[in-house]
C-alpha angles and dihedrals in degrees: 000000000000090000090046089053090053090049088051090054089054094046091051092046093051093040093243124154115260091224129053106181095191092051092046089052091051092050093052093046090050091049092048091050094049088048094053090050089055094047096257123135110264095218090054091050092047092050092049092049092047089051089053094047091050090050091048093048090051090050094047091048090058114102103245121207117265104208091174096048112143093016127113126220136190119210115198111204127044095211127108096288090045087053092049091046091049092050094045093051098041091048086060094053102269120141099232130202125184129214122189124141091202100055147350131247112224116231099031135076106266113206123208093209124030102199102094094039093046091052091056103033118112089209135022124192120194103209096159126136110282091250095057100032094094095052090044091050090051089049091053093047090053087064093064094236119200099196133079114285128195136163125223095213121146091210121048110179095088090051098044099094094046092047097049092045090053093053091047087058093054101261117144098241135160134158126239135191117189105207091214140067128262094259092065104120100197134023096217107129095002123126124238121183120216116197110196113224091186103279109111094189093057091045091054094043091054092044094052094046094057101033091056086056093056102261126138107240115209121190114222126177111248093231093049096046100087095048090051093045090052087068098032097048112002100050095046090048092051093043090052090048092048093051091045095051093046090055093040092053094048119099092253124091118220092252089065095047096045099072094049101041123131132205093275095050091044094053095045092044093052091050093046093047092048095051092044090060093054130096109296091205094050093048093047091049091051087060098034098049098041108091087204096062094087088055093052093047091048088052091048092051092049094047090049088056089050091047091051092051094045094043097051098036121101093231112080093195096086091052092045089052091055092050091048093051091052092045092052092049094050093042090099096041113132113212 
């Protein structure tokens, strides 16, 4: 229903009808067909789906609050995160313009030069690729913006100097890191990191914007962000790539392994497949621009050597000790 509410915001913003009978019929028929394949009564599946559609339509038809109504926003970057930010802000009532010299974002006014828009905007979001975010941030600062500014970068070290200098000059700047991808339909239960750069007004503005949309806002020190992210993002990406390549370079095609997979393979394969389908540039920049990546890779190399020795040795104690160490660490993990 939260996703339906977000869809309703988009439909209302774009002047689209709430109901689409042909689409609804297609969804019901598809559900009935899948149910029949699984041995479930088609009529039961159709009735359930029709009930869900009616509930979604009712939710979409409700007039959602527009906390940004009457405000203006500039999104810098027409990529996937730029599209997400534009949709998120415009769905909440903001008048959104987009600047990106590399591309245009359909459905929004795309400006050739951001200076005038940046000076007047109430909110500016830097959603540029990691490699160009610093230069884009400097360009925006040169326009003497008066509104709140934050980036969405998943690595902060290369932006640190620009962010702190901007605050020292009186600009309302903070730094934000959404811990989710651009396809996320609703923020409920999602984590968003806010890294203060020294401007309390900007920090509070970002916190309020995302908290009222259902996100869990976590404050992280700017200078600690990249080290944490090396383990939260960088290490999982590398581990998934390692597993995926080990399997891909085996003598067995996936069609052979699929029918005999177990839970461990299934979970890792799903992770590896998902990461392999993401942006190569973004994932490379997450490793390249994070100064802690080398330390993580050194640690992985050392642990692989330890695993090799413990796995192939006759004494199981070393292997058991490594499993016990891991188990003790994750004992307090909250899923």
